[in-house]
mmJSON file of the N, C-alpha and C atoms, coordinates in Angstrom:
{"data_MODEL":{"atom_site":{
"group_PDB":["ATOM","ATOM","ATOM","ATOM","ATOM","ATOM","ATOM","ATOM","ATOM","ATOM","ATOM","ATOM","ATOM","ATOM","ATOM","ATOM","ATOM","ATOM","ATOM","ATOM","ATOM","ATOM","ATOM","ATOM","ATOM","ATOM","ATOM","ATOM","ATOM","ATOM","ATOM","ATOM","ATOM","ATOM","ATOM","ATOM","ATOM","ATOM","ATOM","ATOM","ATOM","ATOM","ATOM","ATOM","ATOM","ATOM","ATOM","ATOM","ATOM","ATOM","ATOM","ATOM","ATOM","ATOM","ATOM","ATOM","ATOM","ATOM","ATOM","ATOM","ATOM","ATOM","ATOM","ATOM","ATOM","ATOM","ATOM","ATOM","ATOM","ATOM","ATOM","ATOM","ATOM","ATOM","ATOM","ATOM","ATOM","ATOM","ATOM","ATOM","ATOM","ATOM","ATOM","ATOM","ATOM","ATOM","ATOM","ATOM","ATOM","ATOM","ATOM","ATOM","ATOM","ATOM","ATOM","ATOM","ATOM","ATOM","ATOM","ATOM","ATOM","ATOM","ATOM","ATOM","ATOM","ATOM","ATOM","ATOM","ATOM","ATOM","ATOM","ATOM","ATOM","ATOM","ATOM","ATOM","ATOM","ATOM","ATOM","ATOM","ATOM","ATOM","ATOM","ATOM","ATOM","ATOM","ATOM","ATOM","ATOM","ATOM","ATOM","ATOM","ATOM","ATOM","ATOM","ATOM","ATOM","ATOM","ATOM","ATOM","ATOM","ATOM","ATOM","ATOM","ATOM","ATOM","ATOM","ATOM","ATOM","ATOM","ATOM","ATOM","ATOM","ATOM","ATOM","ATOM","ATOM","ATOM","ATOM","ATOM","ATOM","ATOM","ATOM","ATOM","ATOM","ATOM","ATOM","ATOM","ATOM","ATOM","ATOM","ATOM","ATOM","ATOM","ATOM","ATOM","ATOM","ATOM","ATOM","ATOM","ATOM","ATOM","ATOM","ATOM","ATOM","ATOM","ATOM","ATOM","ATOM","ATOM","ATOM","ATOM","ATOM","ATOM","ATOM","ATOM","ATOM","ATOM","ATOM","ATOM","ATOM","ATOM","ATOM","ATOM","ATOM","ATOM","ATOM","ATOM","ATOM","ATOM","ATOM","ATOM","ATOM","ATOM","ATOM","ATOM","ATOM","ATOM","ATOM","ATOM","ATOM","ATOM","ATOM","ATOM","ATOM","ATOM","ATOM","ATOM","ATOM","ATOM","ATOM"],
"id":[1,2,3,4,5,6,7,8,9,10,11,12,13,14,15,16,17,18,19,20,21,22,23,24,25,26,27,28,29,30,31,32,33,34,35,36,37,38,39,40,41,42,43,44,45,46,47,48,49,50,51,52,53,54,55,56,57,58,59,60,61,62,63,64,65,66,67,68,69,70,71,72,73,74,75,76,77,78,79,80,81,82,83,84,85,86,87,88,89,90,91,92,93,94,95,96,97,98,99,100,101,102,103,104,105,106,107,108,109,110,111,112,113,114,115,116,117,118,119,120,121,122,123,124,125,126,127,128,129,130,131,132,133,134,135,136,137,138,139,140,141,142,143,144,145,146,147,148,149,150,151,152,153,154,155,156,157,158,159,160,161,162,163,164,165,166,167,168,169,170,171,172,173,174,175,176,177,178,179,180,181,182,183,184,185,186,187,188,189,190,191,192,193,194,195,196,197,198,199,200,201,202,203,204,205,206,207,208,209,210,211,212,213,214,215,216,217,218,219,220,221,222,223,224,225,226,227,228,229,230,231],
"type_symbol":["N","C","C","N","C","C","N","C","C","N","C","C","N","C","C","N","C","C","N","C","C","N","C","C","N","C","C","N","C","C","N","C","C","N","C","C","N","C","C","N","C","C","N","C","C","N","C","C","N","C","C","N","C","C","N","C","C","N","C","C","N","C","C","N","C","C","N","C","C","N","C","C","N","C","C","N","C","C","N","C","C","N","C","C","N","C","C","N","C","C","N","C","C","N","C","C","N","C","C","N","C","C","N","C","C","N","C","C","N","C","C","N","C","C","N","C","C","N","C","C","N","C","C","N","C","C","N","C","C","N","C","C","N","C","C","N","C","C","N","C","C","N","C","C","N","C","C","N","C","C","N","C","C","N","C","C","N","C","C","N","C","C","N","C","C","N","C","C","N","C","C","N","C","C","N","C","C","N","C","C","N","C","C","N","C","C","N","C","C","N","C","C","N","C","C","N","C","C","N","C","C","N","C","C","N","C","C","N","C","C","N","C","C","N","C","C","N","C","C","N","C","C","N","C","C","N","C","C","N","C","C"],
"label_atom_id":["N","CA","C","N","CA","C","N","CA","C","N","CA","C","N","CA","C","N","CA","C","N","CA","C","N","CA","C","N","CA","C","N","CA","C","N","CA","C","N","CA","C","N","CA","C","N","CA","C","N","CA","C","N","CA","C","N","CA","C","N","CA","C","N","CA","C","N","CA","C","N","CA","C","N","CA","C","N","CA","C","N","CA","C","N","CA","C","N","CA","C","N","CA","C","N","CA","C","N","CA","C","N","CA","C","N","CA","C","N","CA","C","N","CA","C","N","CA","C","N","CA","C","N","CA","C","N","CA","C","N","CA","C","N","CA","C","N","CA","C","N","CA","C","N","CA","C","N","CA","C","N","CA","C","N","CA","C","N","CA","C","N","CA","C","N","CA","C","N","CA","C","N","CA","C","N","CA","C","N","CA","C","N","CA","C","N","CA","C","N","CA","C","N","CA","C","N","CA","C","N","CA","C","N","CA","C","N","CA","C","N","CA","C","N","CA","C","N","CA","C","N","CA","C","N","CA","C","N","CA","C","N","CA","C","N","CA","C","N","CA","C","N","CA","C","N","CA","C","N","CA","C","N","CA","C","N","CA","C","N","CA","C","N","CA","C","N","CA","C"],
"label_alt_id":[null,null,null,null,null,null,null,null,null,null,null,null,null,null,null,null,null,null,null,null,null,null,null,null,null,null,null,null,null,null,null,null,null,null,null,null,null,null,null,null,null,null,null,null,null,null,null,null,null,null,null,null,null,null,null,null,null,null,null,null,null,null,null,null,null,null,null,null,null,null,null,null,null,null,null,null,null,null,null,null,null,null,null,null,null,null,null,null,null,null,null,null,null,null,null,null,null,null,null,null,null,null,null,null,null,null,null,null,null,null,null,null,null,null,null,null,null,null,null,null,null,null,null,null,null,null,null,null,null,null,null,null,null,null,null,null,null,null,null,null,null,null,null,null,null,null,null,null,null,null,null,null,null,null,null,null,null,null,null,null,null,null,null,null,null,null,null,null,null,null,null,null,null,null,null,null,null,null,null,null,null,null,null,null,null,null,null,null,null,null,null,null,null,null,null,null,null,null,null,null,null,null,null,null,null,null,null,null,null,null,null,null,null,null,null,null,null,null,null,null,null,null,null,null,null,null,null,null,null,null,null],
"label_comp_id":["MET","MET","MET","SER","SER","SER","ASN","ASN","ASN","ILE","ILE","ILE","PRO","PRO","PRO","LEU","LEU","LEU","ASP","ASP","ASP","LEU","LEU","LEU","GLU","GLU","GLU","ARG","ARG","ARG","ARG","ARG","ARG","CYS","CYS","CYS","GLU","GLU","GLU","GLN","GLN","GLN","ARG","ARG","ARG","TRP","TRP","TRP","ALA","ALA","ALA","ALA","ALA","ALA","ARG","ARG","ARG","PHE","PHE","PHE","SER","SER","SER","ALA","ALA","ALA","ALA","ALA","ALA","ARG","ARG","ARG","ALA","ALA","ALA","LEU","LEU","LEU","ARG","ARG","ARG","GLN","GLN","GLN","GLN","GLN","GLN","HIS","HIS","HIS","ARG","ARG","ARG","LEU","LEU","LEU","GLU","GLU","GLU","ARG","ARG","ARG","GLN","GLN","GLN","GLN","GLN","GLN","GLN","GLN","GLN","LEU","LEU","LEU","THR","THR","THR","ALA","ALA","ALA","ARG","ARG","ARG","ASP","ASP","ASP","ASN","ASN","ASN","SER","SER","SER","LYS","LYS","LYS","ILE","ILE","ILE","LYS","LYS","LYS","THR","THR","THR","HIS","HIS","HIS","ARG","ARG","ARG","ALA","ALA","ALA","GLU","GLU","GLU","ALA","ALA","ALA","ALA","ALA","ALA","GLY","GLY","GLY","LEU","LEU","LEU","ARG","ARG","ARG","SER","SER","SER","VAL","VAL","VAL","ALA","ALA","ALA","ALA","ALA","ALA","VAL","VAL","VAL","CYS","CYS","CYS","GLU","GLU","GLU","ARG","ARG","ARG","GLY","GLY","GLY","THR","THR","THR","GLU","GLU","GLU","ALA","ALA","ALA","ALA","ALA","ALA","LEU","LEU","LEU","LEU","LEU","LEU","PRO","PRO","PRO","SER","SER","SER","ARG","ARG","ARG","LEU","LEU","LEU","GLY","GLY","GLY"],
"label_asym_id":["A","A","A","A","A","A","A","A","A","A","A","A","A","A","A","A","A","A","A","A","A","A","A","A","A","A","A","A","A","A","A","A","A","A","A","A","A","A","A","A","A","A","A","A","A","A","A","A","A","A","A","A","A","A","A","A","A","A","A","A","A","A","A","A","A","A","A","A","A","A","A","A","A","A","A","A","A","A","A","A","A","A","A","A","A","A","A","A","A","A","A","A","A","A","A","A","A","A","A","A","A","A","A","A","A","A","A","A","A","A","A","A","A","A","A","A","A","A","A","A","A","A","A","A","A","A","A","A","A","A","A","A","A","A","A","A","A","A","A","A","A","A","A","A","A","A","A","A","A","A","A","A","A","A","A","A","A","A","A","A","A","A","A","A","A","A","A","A","A","A","A","A","A","A","A","A","A","A","A","A","A","A","A","A","A","A","A","A","A","A","A","A","A","A","A","A","A","A","A","A","A","A","A","A","A","A","A","A","A","A","A","A","A","A","A","A","A","A","A","A","A","A","A","A","A","A","A","A","A","A","A"],
"label_entity_id":["1","1","1","1","1","1","1","1","1","1","1","1","1","1","1","1","1","1","1","1","1","1","1","1","1","1","1","1","1","1","1","1","1","1","1","1","1","1","1","1","1","1","1","1","1","1","1","1","1","1","1","1","1","1","1","1","1","1","1","1","1","1","1","1","1","1","1","1","1","1","1","1","1","1","1","1","1","1","1","1","1","1","1","1","1","1","1","1","1","1","1","1","1","1","1","1","1","1","1","1","1","1","1","1","1","1","1","1","1","1","1","1","1","1","1","1","1","1","1","1","1","1","1","1","1","1","1","1","1","1","1","1","1","1","1","1","1","1","1","1","1","1","1","1","1","1","1","1","1","1","1","1","1","1","1","1","1","1","1","1","1","1","1","1","1","1","1","1","1","1","1","1","1","1","1","1","1","1","1","1","1","1","1","1","1","1","1","1","1","1","1","1","1","1","1","1","1","1","1","1","1","1","1","1","1","1","1","1","1","1","1","1","1","1","1","1","1","1","1","1","1","1","1","1","1","1","1","1","1","1","1"],
"label_seq_id":[1,1,1,2,2,2,3,3,3,4,4,4,5,5,5,6,6,6,7,7,7,8,8,8,9,9,9,10,10,10,11,11,11,12,12,12,13,13,13,14,14,14,15,15,15,16,16,16,17,17,17,18,18,18,19,19,19,20,20,20,21,21,21,22,22,22,23,23,23,24,24,24,25,25,25,26,26,26,27,27,27,28,28,28,29,29,29,30,30,30,31,31,31,32,32,32,33,33,33,34,34,34,35,35,35,36,36,36,37,37,37,38,38,38,39,39,39,40,40,40,41,41,41,42,42,42,43,43,43,44,44,44,45,45,45,46,46,46,47,47,47,48,48,48,49,49,49,50,50,50,51,51,51,52,52,52,53,53,53,54,54,54,55,55,55,56,56,56,57,57,57,58,58,58,59,59,59,60,60,60,61,61,61,62,62,62,63,63,63,64,64,64,65,65,65,66,66,66,67,67,67,68,68,68,69,69,69,70,70,70,71,71,71,72,72,72,73,73,73,74,74,74,75,75,75,76,76,76,77,77,77],
"pdbx_PDB_ins_code":[null,null,null,null,null,null,null,null,null,null,null,null,null,null,null,null,null,null,null,null,null,null,null,null,null,null,null,null,null,null,null,null,null,null,null,null,null,null,null,null,null,null,null,null,null,null,null,null,null,null,null,null,null,null,null,null,null,null,null,null,null,null,null,null,null,null,null,null,null,null,null,null,null,null,null,null,null,null,null,null,null,null,null,null,null,null,null,null,null,null,null,null,null,null,null,null,null,null,null,null,null,null,null,null,null,null,null,null,null,null,null,null,null,null,null,null,null,null,null,null,null,null,null,null,null,null,null,null,null,null,null,null,null,null,null,null,null,null,null,null,null,null,null,null,null,null,null,null,null,null,null,null,null,null,null,null,null,null,null,null,null,null,null,null,null,null,null,null,null,null,null,null,null,null,null,null,null,null,null,null,null,null,null,null,null,null,null,null,null,null,null,null,null,null,null,null,null,null,null,null,null,null,null,null,null,null,null,null,null,null,null,null,null,null,null,null,null,null,null,null,null,null,null,null,null,null,null,null,null,null,null],
"Cartn_x":[4.749,4.654,5.677,5.29,6.091,7.098,8.213,9.309,8.922,7.918,7.51,6.755,7.061,6.389,4.83,3.855,2.553,2.108,2.508,2.089,2.683,3.892,4.412,3.535,3.25,2.498,0.985,0.466,-0.881,-0.829,0.17,0.367,0.565,1.265,1.495,0.188,-0.61,-1.794,-2.797,-2.795,-3.752,-3.381,-2.088,-1.582,-2.065,-1.805,-2.167,-3.446,-4.249,-5.84,-6.179,-5.614,-6.104,-5.673,-4.519,-4.064,-4.905,-5.056,-5.865,-7.316,-7.884,-9.322,-9.614,-8.748,-8.915,-8.852,-7.864,-7.567,-8.93,-9.401,-10.574,-11.829,-11.97,-13.059,-12.947,-11.721,-11.405,-11.738,-11.3,-11.62,-13.013,-13.752,-15.418,-15.984,-15.442,-15.926,-15.783,-14.517,-14.058,-15.079,-15.275,-16.213,-17.504,-18.095,-19.476,-19.427,-18.624,-18.567,-18.479,-17.721,-17.605,-19.014,-19.603,-20.866,-21.898,-21.959,-22.774,-22.587,-21.372,-20.873,-21.422,-21.185,-21.628,-23.164,-23.885,-25.209,-25.76,-25.148,-25.648,-25.339,-24.303,-23.738,-24.842,-25.127,-26.134,-27.539,-27.967,-29.254,-29.289,-28.197,-28.139,-27.993,-27.683,-27.526,-28.921,-28.918,-30.051,-29.93,-30.876,-30.784,-31.36,-30.471,-30.779,-30.866,-31.644,-31.71,-30.703,-29.46,-28.404,-28.673,-29.223,-29.387,-30.466,-31.42,-32.437,-31.966,-31.117,-30.705,-29.702,-28.906,-27.97,-28.479,-29.869,-30.541,-30.339,-29.895,-29.602,-30.982,-31.116,-32.279,-31.865,-32.963,-32.753,-32.606,-32.122,-32.011,-33.313,-34.446,-35.747,-36.164,-35.93,-36.314,-35.526,-34.348,-33.469,-34.085,-34.234,-34.767,-36.166,-37.045,-38.409,-38.207,-37.267,-37.065,-36.543,-35.718,-35.111,-36.147,-37.162,-38.316,-39.131,-39.371,-40.166,-39.362,-38.048,-37.404,-37.431,-37.463,-37.406,-38.831,-39.966,-41.17,-41.597,-40.724,-40.926,-40.412,-40.825,-40.391,-39.031,-38.062,-36.895,-36.812,-36.08,-36.031,-35.049,-34.129,-33.126,-33.623,-34.579,-34.98,-36.33],
"Cartn_y":[16.877,18.047,19.17,20.39,21.479,21.947,22.43,22.946,24.527,25.044,26.439,26.488,27.421,27.585,27.907,27.37,27.514,28.998,29.759,31.185,31.813,31.711,32.364,31.919,30.646,30.18,30.977,31.026,31.708,33.174,33.811,35.185,35.427,34.625,34.66,34.451,33.408,33.218,34.383,34.993,36.101,37.295,37.536,38.717,38.427,37.095,36.869,36.976,36.536,36.644,37.982,38.859,40.297,41.001,40.763,41.36,41.193,39.788,39.405,39.726,39.539,39.746,41.229,42.088,43.555,44.123,43.439,43.689,43.296,42.161,41.564,42.592,42.975,43.822,45.169,45.698,46.824,46.801,45.643,45.385,45.298,44.666,44.672,46.065,46.827,48.19,48.981,49.003,49.569,49.114,47.799,47.235,47.763,47.909,48.466,49.855,50.654,52.087,52.243,51.477,51.5,51.049,50.141,49.781,50.822,51.475,52.607,53.71,54.061,55.291,54.891,53.622,53.258,53.353,52.837,52.824,54.263,55.234,56.548,57.289,56.917,57.566,57.098,55.803,55.323,55.924,56.058,56.559,58.077,58.814,60.215,60.659,59.66,59.926,60.29,61.364,61.695,61.171,60.446,59.802,60.826,61.056,62.106,61.254,61.882,61.134,62.054,61.614,62.293,62.339,61.278,61.488,62.521,62.535,63.595,64.964,65.064,66.407,66.931,65.991,66.456,66.481,66.13,66.315,65.122,64.09,62.821,61.979,61.223,60.389,58.932,58.161,56.741,56.094,54.856,54.135,53.988,53.666,53.447,54.738,55.97,57.213,57.52,57.263,57.299,56.498,55.17,54.335,54.662,55.174,55.627,56.798,57.793,58.953,58.626,57.536,57.06,56.487,55.769,55.285,56.299,57.363,58.596,59.136,59.274,60.045,59.198,57.745,57.077,57.125,57.547,57.494,58.948,59.959,61.353,61.353,62.159,62.224,62.887,62.522,63.069,64.492,65.364,66.597,66.786,65.741,65.81,65.378,64.553,63.897,64.256],
"Cartn_z":[34.071,34.944,34.317,34.445,33.995,35.017,34.575,35.384,35.805,35.299,35.509,36.765,37.764,38.851,38.566,39.332,38.983,39.034,40.088,40.065,39.013,38.455,37.288,36.038,35.866,34.866,34.746,35.976,36.09,35.592,36.155,35.796,34.347,33.676,32.212,31.455,31.944,31.22,31.337,32.658,32.933,32.091,31.961,31.041,29.676,29.16,27.861,27.536,28.436,28.221,28.215,29.162,29.229,28.027,27.507,26.29,25.002,24.904,23.546,23.822,24.893,24.911,24.857,25.28,25.226,23.754,23.026,21.676,20.773,21.153,20.51,20.729,21.853,22.216,21.449,21.473,20.659,19.137,18.661,17.237,16.874,17.873,17.599,17.727,18.699,18.824,17.515,17.004,15.82,14.592,14.52,13.431,13.529,14.773,14.938,14.608,15.008,14.657,13.128,12.379,11.029,10.384,10.838,10.279,10.536,11.612,11.901,11.121,10.831,9.97,8.55,8.017,6.761,6.582,7.483,7.596,7.564,8.322,8.422,7.19,6.414,5.161,4.161,4.081,3.109,3.106,4.528,4.691,4.255,4.335,4.098,2.641,1.889,0.4,-0.289,-0.992,-1.754,-3.241,-3.525,-4.901,-5.882,-6.843,-8.019,-9.281,-10.188,-11.505,-12.454,-12.386,-13.169,-14.635,-15.224,-16.636,-17.02,-16.239,-16.593,-16.218,-15.175,-14.836,-15.957,-16.656,-17.643,-19.095,-19.054,-20.387,-21.437,-20.734,-21.498,-21.623,-22.578,-22.898,-22.755,-22.33,-22.204,-23.666,-23.618,-24.934,-25.607,-24.83,-25.467,-26.085,-25.573,-26.0,-27.273,-27.393,-28.632,-29.716,-29.458,-30.422,-30.905,-30.128,-30.411,-31.461,-31.076,-31.863,-33.358,-33.341,-34.48,-35.347,-34.959,-35.774,-36.253,-35.537,-35.971,-37.093,-37.099,-38.006,-39.345,-39.268,-40.449,-41.107,-40.373,-40.889,-41.716,-41.192,-41.84,-43.173,-44.178,-45.505,-45.366,-46.237,-46.296,-46.962,-46.691,-47.121,-48.309,-48.331,-49.389,-50.695,-50.772,-52.066,-52.562],
"occupancy":[1.0,1.0,1.0,1.0,1.0,1.0,1.0,1.0,1.0,1.0,1.0,1.0,1.0,1.0,1.0,1.0,1.0,1.0,1.0,1.0,1.0,1.0,1.0,1.0,1.0,1.0,1.0,1.0,1.0,1.0,1.0,1.0,1.0,1.0,1.0,1.0,1.0,1.0,1.0,1.0,1.0,1.0,1.0,1.0,1.0,1.0,1.0,1.0,1.0,1.0,1.0,1.0,1.0,1.0,1.0,1.0,1.0,1.0,1.0,1.0,1.0,1.0,1.0,1.0,1.0,1.0,1.0,1.0,1.0,1.0,1.0,1.0,1.0,1.0,1.0,1.0,1.0,1.0,1.0,1.0,1.0,1.0,1.0,1.0,1.0,1.0,1.0,1.0,1.0,1.0,1.0,1.0,1.0,1.0,1.0,1.0,1.0,1.0,1.0,1.0,1.0,1.0,1.0,1.0,1.0,1.0,1.0,1.0,1.0,1.0,1.0,1.0,1.0,1.0,1.0,1.0,1.0,1.0,1.0,1.0,1.0,1.0,1.0,1.0,1.0,1.0,1.0,1.0,1.0,1.0,1.0,1.0,1.0,1.0,1.0,1.0,1.0,1.0,1.0,1.0,1.0,1.0,1.0,1.0,1.0,1.0,1.0,1.0,1.0,1.0,1.0,1.0,1.0,1.0,1.0,1.0,1.0,1.0,1.0,1.0,1.0,1.0,1.0,1.0,1.0,1.0,1.0,1.0,1.0,1.0,1.0,1.0,1.0,1.0,1.0,1.0,1.0,1.0,1.0,1.0,1.0,1.0,1.0,1.0,1.0,1.0,1.0,1.0,1.0,1.0,1.0,1.0,1.0,1.0,1.0,1.0,1.0,1.0,1.0,1.0,1.0,1.0,1.0,1.0,1.0,1.0,1.0,1.0,1.0,1.0,1.0,1.0,1.0,1.0,1.0,1.0,1.0,1.0,1.0,1.0,1.0,1.0,1.0,1.0,1.0,1.0,1.0,1.0,1.0,1.0,1.0],
"B_iso_or_equiv":[0.0,0.0,0.0,0.0,0.0,0.0,0.0,0.0,0.0,0.0,0.0,0.0,0.0,0.0,0.0,0.0,0.0,0.0,0.0,0.0,0.0,0.0,0.0,0.0,0.0,0.0,0.0,0.0,0.0,0.0,0.0,0.0,0.0,0.0,0.0,0.0,0.0,0.0,0.0,0.0,0.0,0.0,0.0,0.0,0.0,0.0,0.0,0.0,0.0,0.0,0.0,0.0,0.0,0.0,0.0,0.0,0.0,0.0,0.0,0.0,0.0,0.0,0.0,0.0,0.0,0.0,0.0,0.0,0.0,0.0,0.0,0.0,0.0,0.0,0.0,0.0,0.0,0.0,0.0,0.0,0.0,0.0,0.0,0.0,0.0,0.0,0.0,0.0,0.0,0.0,0.0,0.0,0.0,0.0,0.0,0.0,0.0,0.0,0.0,0.0,0.0,0.0,0.0,0.0,0.0,0.0,0.0,0.0,0.0,0.0,0.0,0.0,0.0,0.0,0.0,0.0,0.0,0.0,0.0,0.0,0.0,0.0,0.0,0.0,0.0,0.0,0.0,0.0,0.0,0.0,0.0,0.0,0.0,0.0,0.0,0.0,0.0,0.0,0.0,0.0,0.0,0.0,0.0,0.0,0.0,0.0,0.0,0.0,0.0,0.0,0.0,0.0,0.0,0.0,0.0,0.0,0.0,0.0,0.0,0.0,0.0,0.0,0.0,0.0,0.0,0.0,0.0,0.0,0.0,0.0,0.0,0.0,0.0,0.0,0.0,0.0,0.0,0.0,0.0,0.0,0.0,0.0,0.0,0.0,0.0,0.0,0.0,0.0,0.0,0.0,0.0,0.0,0.0,0.0,0.0,0.0,0.0,0.0,0.0,0.0,0.0,0.0,0.0,0.0,0.0,0.0,0.0,0.0,0.0,0.0,0.0,0.0,0.0,0.0,0.0,0.0,0.0,0.0,0.0,0.0,0.0,0.0,0.0,0.0,0.0,0.0,0.0,0.0,0.0,0.0,0.0],
"pdbx_formal_charge":[null,null,null,null,null,null,null,null,null,null,null,null,null,null,null,null,null,null,null,null,null,null,null,null,null,null,null,null,null,null,null,null,null,null,null,null,null,null,null,null,null,null,null,null,null,null,null,null,null,null,null,null,null,null,null,null,null,null,null,null,null,null,null,null,null,null,null,null,null,null,null,null,null,null,null,null,null,null,null,null,null,null,null,null,null,null,null,null,null,null,null,null,null,null,null,null,null,null,null,null,null,null,null,null,null,null,null,null,null,null,null,null,null,null,null,null,null,null,null,null,null,null,null,null,null,null,null,null,null,null,null,null,null,null,null,null,null,null,null,null,null,null,null,null,null,null,null,null,null,null,null,null,null,null,null,null,null,null,null,null,null,null,null,null,null,null,null,null,null,null,null,null,null,null,null,null,null,null,null,null,null,null,null,null,null,null,null,null,null,null,null,null,null,null,null,null,null,null,null,null,null,null,null,null,null,null,null,null,null,null,null,null,null,null,null,null,null,null,null,null,null,null,null,null,null,null,null,null,null,null,null],
"auth_seq_id":[1,1,1,2,2,2,3,3,3,4,4,4,5,5,5,6,6,6,7,7,7,8,8,8,9,9,9,10,10,10,11,11,11,12,12,12,13,13,13,14,14,14,15,15,15,16,16,16,17,17,17,18,18,18,19,19,19,20,20,20,21,21,21,22,22,22,23,23,23,24,24,24,25,25,25,26,26,26,27,27,27,28,28,28,29,29,29,30,30,30,31,31,31,32,32,32,33,33,33,34,34,34,35,35,35,36,36,36,37,37,37,38,38,38,39,39,39,40,40,40,41,41,41,42,42,42,43,43,43,44,44,44,45,45,45,46,46,46,47,47,47,48,48,48,49,49,49,50,50,50,51,51,51,52,52,52,53,53,53,54,54,54,55,55,55,56,56,56,57,57,57,58,58,58,59,59,59,60,60,60,61,61,61,62,62,62,63,63,63,64,64,64,65,65,65,66,66,66,67,67,67,68,68,68,69,69,69,70,70,70,71,71,71,72,72,72,73,73,73,74,74,74,75,75,75,76,76,76,77,77,77],
"auth_comp_id":["MET","MET","MET","SER","SER","SER","ASN","ASN","ASN","ILE","ILE","ILE","PRO","PRO","PRO","LEU","LEU","LEU","ASP","ASP","ASP","LEU","LEU","LEU","GLU","GLU","GLU","ARG","ARG","ARG","ARG","ARG","ARG","CYS","CYS","CYS","GLU","GLU","GLU","GLN","GLN","GLN","ARG","ARG","ARG","TRP","TRP","TRP","ALA","ALA","ALA","ALA","ALA","ALA","ARG","ARG","ARG","PHE","PHE","PHE","SER","SER","SER","ALA","ALA","ALA","ALA","ALA","ALA","ARG","ARG","ARG","ALA","ALA","ALA","LEU","LEU","LEU","ARG","ARG","ARG","GLN","GLN","GLN","GLN","GLN","GLN","HIS","HIS","HIS","ARG","ARG","ARG","LEU","LEU","LEU","GLU","GLU","GLU","ARG","ARG","ARG","GLN","GLN","GLN","GLN","GLN","GLN","GLN","GLN","GLN","LEU","LEU","LEU","THR","THR","THR","ALA","ALA","ALA","ARG","ARG","ARG","ASP","ASP","ASP","ASN","ASN","ASN","SER","SER","SER","LYS","LYS","LYS","ILE","ILE","ILE","LYS","LYS","LYS","THR","THR","THR","HIS","HIS","HIS","ARG","ARG","ARG","ALA","ALA","ALA","GLU","GLU","GLU","ALA","ALA","ALA","ALA","ALA","ALA","GLY","GLY","GLY","LEU","LEU","LEU","ARG","ARG","ARG","SER","SER","SER","VAL","VAL","VAL","ALA","ALA","ALA","ALA","ALA","ALA","VAL","VAL","VAL","CYS","CYS","CYS","GLU","GLU","GLU","ARG","ARG","ARG","GLY","GLY","GLY","THR","THR","THR","GLU","GLU","GLU","ALA","ALA","ALA","ALA","ALA","ALA","LEU","LEU","LEU","LEU","LEU","LEU","PRO","PRO","PRO","SER","SER","SER","ARG","ARG","ARG","LEU","LEU","LEU","GLY","GLY","GLY"],
"auth_asym_id":["A","A","A","A","A","A","A","A","A","A","A","A","A","A","A","A","A","A","A","A","A","A","A","A","A","A","A","A","A","A","A","A","A","A","A","A","A","A","A","A","A","A","A","A","A","A","A","A","A","A","A","A","A","A","A","A","A","A","A","A","A","A","A","A","A","A","A","A","A","A","A","A","A","A","A","A","A","A","A","A","A","A","A","A","A","A","A","A","A","A","A","A","A","A","A","A","A","A","A","A","A","A","A","A","A","A","A","A","A","A","A","A","A","A","A","A","A","A","A","A","A","A","A","A","A","A","A","A","A","A","A","A","A","A","A","A","A","A","A","A","A","A","A","A","A","A","A","A","A","A","A","A","A","A","A","A","A","A","A","A","A","A","A","A","A","A","A","A","A","A","A","A","A","A","A","A","A","A","A","A","A","A","A","A","A","A","A","A","A","A","A","A","A","A","A","A","A","A","A","A","A","A","A","A","A","A","A","A","A","A","A","A","A","A","A","A","A","A","A","A","A","A","A","A","A","A","A","A","A","A","A"],
"auth_atom_id":["N","CA","C","N","CA","C","N","CA","C","N","CA","C","N","CA","C","N","CA","C","N","CA","C","N","CA","C","N","CA","C","N","CA","C","N","CA","C","N","CA","C","N","CA","C","N","CA","C","N","CA","C","N","CA","C","N","CA","C","N","CA","C","N","CA","C","N","CA","C","N","CA","C","N","CA","C","N","CA","C","N","CA","C","N","CA","C","N","CA","C","N","CA","C","N","CA","C","N","CA","C","N","CA","C","N","CA","C","N","CA","C","N","CA","C","N","CA","C","N","CA","C","N","CA","C","N","CA","C","N","CA","C","N","CA","C","N","CA","C","N","CA","C","N","CA","C","N","CA","C","N","CA","C","N","CA","C","N","CA","C","N","CA","C","N","CA","C","N","CA","C","N","CA","C","N","CA","C","N","CA","C","N","CA","C","N","CA","C","N","CA","C","N","CA","C","N","CA","C","N","CA","C","N","CA","C","N","CA","C","N","CA","C","N","CA","C","N","CA","C","N","CA","C","N","CA","C","N","CA","C","N","CA","C","N","CA","C","N","CA","C","N","CA","C","N","CA","C","N","CA","C","N","CA","C","N","CA","C","N","CA","C","N","CA","C","N","CA","C"],
"pdbx_PDB_model_num":[1,1,1,1,1,1,1,1,1,1,1,1,1,1,1,1,1,1,1,1,1,1,1,1,1,1,1,1,1,1,1,1,1,1,1,1,1,1,1,1,1,1,1,1,1,1,1,1,1,1,1,1,1,1,1,1,1,1,1,1,1,1,1,1,1,1,1,1,1,1,1,1,1,1,1,1,1,1,1,1,1,1,1,1,1,1,1,1,1,1,1,1,1,1,1,1,1,1,1,1,1,1,1,1,1,1,1,1,1,1,1,1,1,1,1,1,1,1,1,1,1,1,1,1,1,1,1,1,1,1,1,1,1,1,1,1,1,1,1,1,1,1,1,1,1,1,1,1,1,1,1,1,1,1,1,1,1,1,1,1,1,1,1,1,1,1,1,1,1,1,1,1,1,1,1,1,1,1,1,1,1,1,1,1,1,1,1,1,1,1,1,1,1,1,1,1,1,1,1,1,1,1,1,1,1,1,1,1,1,1,1,1,1,1,1,1,1,1,1,1,1,1,1,1,1,1,1,1,1,1,1]
}}}
């Protein structure tokens, strides 16, 4: 048996439960808000083709052009 009066023990348990359950609910709420923000941000992104916009070519295009250059007669000789 405990030496702590029963009413005091119950009050402490109730305060402890209220404090930690509120903190847990707040963390869950923040986590849900963050997930919603990330989802909204991902959906709003516009996908651009940066390589094409910058005038860059793919590796396949460069290799293809290199084989064409090898087939052309040389101007130096």
